[in-house]
N, C-alpha and C positions, 0 to 999 in steps of 0.2 A: 412456684411454691413459696409460699409467704413465711418468712423467718421473724420473731418477733422478741423482745425482752422487755420486762415488765416489773416493778417494784409494786405489789398488789396491796402493801401494807399489812399482810396477814402475818402479822407477829404480835405476840403479846407479854405480857410480864410476868407469865408463870406457865408451868407444863400443863399441858392439858385446856387451857383456857381459849385457846382456838379452835378448837374441836367443840368446845362446848358453843362457842360462838355460831360457828357454822351450823351446827345443829339446830341451834335456836335462827335461824334464819336473821341473824342480825343484819343490819340494814348495809354497813360498810361491806361485808363480806358478798351480799348480793349486787350491791354495786361492782366489786370487783371483777365477778362474774359477768353482769354486763357487760363492763369496758372490754373485756378480752371475747365475750361472743360477738361484740359490734365489731371487733378489729379481724377476726376471723383467720386467725395464724394457722398454718399447718403444723409449727411446732413454735413451740414459746419457752424462752426459759424465763422461771418466776424468781426474782430476789426478794428477801423480804418474807421468806414463808416458815413459820416453825416449824421442825423437822420433831418427828417421834418414832421410836423404834419399830413399830409394826406399821408405820405410812397411814395411820386411820386420818390424820387430818388431811393428808393431802387426796387419798381415794372419797372423803367426806367433799371435799370443794369440786372434785373433779364430776363427784355427781351433782353438785349444783350446777354447774356447767352446761352437763346434759340437761339437766330441768330448764337450763335457760336458752334450749335449743342448740346447744353446740358441744358435740360429743366429740372428747380428744382421750380414747381409751388407753393409750401406751403413755406410759410415766417412767420416770426415775429419779431418785433424791437417795444422796448418800449423807451419811453423818458430816455435818459441818465442824468446822473447829471453833464457830461461835458459840460461848458457853462450855467448852470442854475444858474442865479444872485440870490445873497443873500443881496444887499445891505449893507454888512458890508466889513470893513477891513480884510479879512480873513487871508491875510499874513504880516499885521503888517508893512506895507511900509507906512503908511499914508494918502493912497491913496484908493478909492473905484473905483468900475465897471472894474477892470481891468481881465484880464484872470487868474489870480491866486488869484481872490476874488470870483469866482464861486464854487459852490460847488466841482465840478471837474473843473480841467485846462480847459480853452476852451474860446473862443474868441467870440461867440454865441451860444446862447442855440440849442445843439444838434452837435456840432461839435464832431467828433472823438466818435460816437457813435458804437453800436454793431447791428448786425441783423444775425437772423437764417435763411438760406436757407434749403430746406429740398426737397428730392425726394417722400418721406414718408408723409402722413399727421401729424398734430401737433396737440397737444391733449392740456392739460391743462397746464397753465404757471402760476407759482408764481414769482412776481417780487418783490424783496427783498430791491430794491434800495434805499428806503427813511427812511432805519433803520438808527437812530444815530449813530454814532462812541462811543459816552460814555455809550450807552446801551450794547455794545457787551462785554459778558463775558470775564474778565482776558485781557481786552483790554491794551493797552501800549500807548494809547492816551496823546501826552505830554500837560503838565500844557497850558491852554488859557484862554482866559475871558470868564466869566460866559455866556454873551450873544452869543460868537461865538460857543461853546460848548454846548448851547442849540439847536442850528440848523446844527452843522456839520454833515452831514451824511458820512456813511463809505465810501461808493462806490465812487470812482471817477469817473467810468463811469456807472457802473449797474453790480447787482447779481442776475442771474435769475436761476430759475428751469424749463426747458422747456422739457415737454415729447411728445416723437416723437413715434408715433403707427406704431409699427413695426407687421408682422405676427405672432411674437413669444411672442408678449407681450410688455408693455411700457419701452422705454429706457428713463431716466433721463439725460437730459444734464445740468450740473451744470457749468453755465458760467460764465466768469467776465474776466474784462480788467482792471488791476491795474495799479496805479501809480507807475512812476518808483521811486527805492530808491535814488533819486539823486535830483539836482537842490535845496537843502535846506541849513540850518546851522548846527549848535552846537546841536538844538534841535531834529535835526534827524526825523523832520515831516513827511517828505515822505517815508523814510524807515521804519518807525512806522506803517503808513498808510498801505504801501505795504505788510508787515507782517501780518496786523489785516484783511486785505481784503482776503489773505489766510487763515487764522485762523478763519474767519465766517463761513466755509464750517464746521469745525469741529463739530459745534451744528446744521448743517443743513442736515446731510446727510441723506436721504431717506431709508427706509427699503425694497428698492427695487432694481434693477439694474441701476447704473447711470456711468457717463462718467464725469470726472472734466476736465473742459479745456479752454483754452482762453490765453489772452496774459498776464502772470502771472507778466511778467517784473523783473526776477528773476533768474541770471545764480548762482547756489548754489557753483562754483567754481571759476569763473574768475569776477563776477561783485561785485558792491557795495550790501547792504541789508542784511537781517536777515533771514536766512534760515530755521530757526526753524520751521515755520508754514507750510511749503512744506515739511519738514520731516516728520512730524506728520501727514499728508495727505497722506504720502507714508504708513502709516500704515494701510490704508484702501483702497489703489489704485496700480495700478502695473505701474510702469517705464519701459515702453518697449523701452526704448534709441533709438528713431527714427534718421536713419541716412541719411544724404545726399550723393550724389556722388561726389559735389566738393565743397570744403571750403578751401579756400587761408589761409595760416597760415603762410608763410614767411615775412611778412612786418609789419612794425609798431608794435602796441600794441599785434597784433596778434602772433607775434615772443616771447613773453613773457607768454603767456597764460598757464596756467597748465592742463585745462580742454580738454577733446575729442574734436577736432575741428570738427570730423565729427557729432557732436552735435547740434553744434550750429544753430541757426534759423532765424538769422539776420545779415545782413552785415552793421556793425556800420563803422564810420570813423577810419581809422586806426592811425590816430593822437590823436584819442580819446579813447574811451572802444574797438574798434576793434569788432570782430564779437563774439556774445554771444548768449547763448540759454535762449531765453526769453519766446516763446508760447510752450504750452503743451497740450496734450490729454494724459489722464490717466483714463484709463479702473478701474472700480473696481476689487477687488481681485476674484469675483467671474465670472467674465466675460473671456470667450476662445478669446485670441486673436492668431489670424493668420501671421499677419504680419504689419509693420509700417515704416514712412519713411519720410523722409524731402525731399520735392521737390526742389533741389537743382541742377540742371545739369550743365555741362559745359558752360559758357558764349558763347563759339564759336558756338552751334547750335540754331536754330530758336527758340526753347522753351526757352533755357537761355538766352537770350536774351530778350525775353518776360518777363523772370521773373526777371529780372535785372530793366528792364525799368518800371515794375509796382509797386515794392515796395522793401524796404531794408528789411524787412520781408520774410520769406520763410513759405510757406504752409507745415504743419503738418498735418499726416494722421496714421490712425490706421485702420484695418481690425478686426473686429469681427466675430465670429460664434454665432451667438444668438440661434441657434437651439441647440448646445452643453451647452448653458449657462442656468441659472436658473433665469428667469424672471418672477417676479408677477405681 
C-alpha cells in the first residue's frame, strides 16, 4: 500500500477561484493531477487545497485525476481553521478581519485546507481541529489576552484521524498541516504553535496501526523551529528518510545548508530559506516499510516540468506491506 502526502498548490486568493481554474483546465491544476497520477498512491493527504462547503473543488479535481488515468473515488475533507474568522485582533496589530486574525492564516474561510483521496474505502474519521490551544497538555502557548486564549484553536489548518479500510484491517492516517515557524516576533508564536501542533499527537496516538503525515513545516537541520516534538514522535514512528532523484544544492541558501539535500521536500526561494524538508510520511514502528521516496525528477523531463509547474512542494510516498504488519 502506497501512502503519500503532497501540497499540490491548489489554493487561490479568493473563494471559488480554485473551482474556476479546475473547470478551465488550468495548466497548474493539470500538472498537479499528473504528479499524483504518476506517483500512483493508494491514499494521499493533500495539503494546500481550498475547501468549500459542498466539496465541489475537491470533486472536480478528483475528476481530473480520473481523466489523467488514475481514479481515487473515496475522499474526505472537513472545514479547516485557515481563514476562519474570529472577530478579534489575533495578531495584535490594532486591526481585525485580516488573514492573520483568522483561526489559521487565511484570506477566506477554507483557504489552504486539506483533503484525503483514497482508492480504498474511508472508515471512521475524528476531527480534532476545534481543540483549544490552551487546553493541550504541556503546551508552550505564549501569553496572550484572555479573550484570545479563550477561542484560539491549536490547529492552523486541521488535525484528523482518518481510518482507511484495507484488506488487512484499518490504518489510521494522523494528518495535519502546521503553521510555518516563522513570520512572527520575539514571542515566537508561530514557532511555538508549530511545535504544539506536532506535540498534539503524543497524546492522541491510537492503539492501532497508524501513519503520521502532512506538511509539518519543520526542517530539523536547516530551518527555523523547535524540533523537540518531532523528535518525540519519532520514538513511536519510523523516519524512512525518503529521498528524491534531483535536488539542486549549489546556489544561494542551499549552498550553506547542513542537512542531506536529497531529503528536501520543497523548493523555496534560494535568496530566502532555500530547499527544506517540511513534508513527512512517518509509519508507526509496527509497520513493515518496503520503500519510500520524494517525487523530484530532473526538471528536464516531462514529469519534472509538471512537478515544478504544480507546486514548490514535492510529493512524498512510503510503500507499506500491511500483510506482514500487525493491524488491529
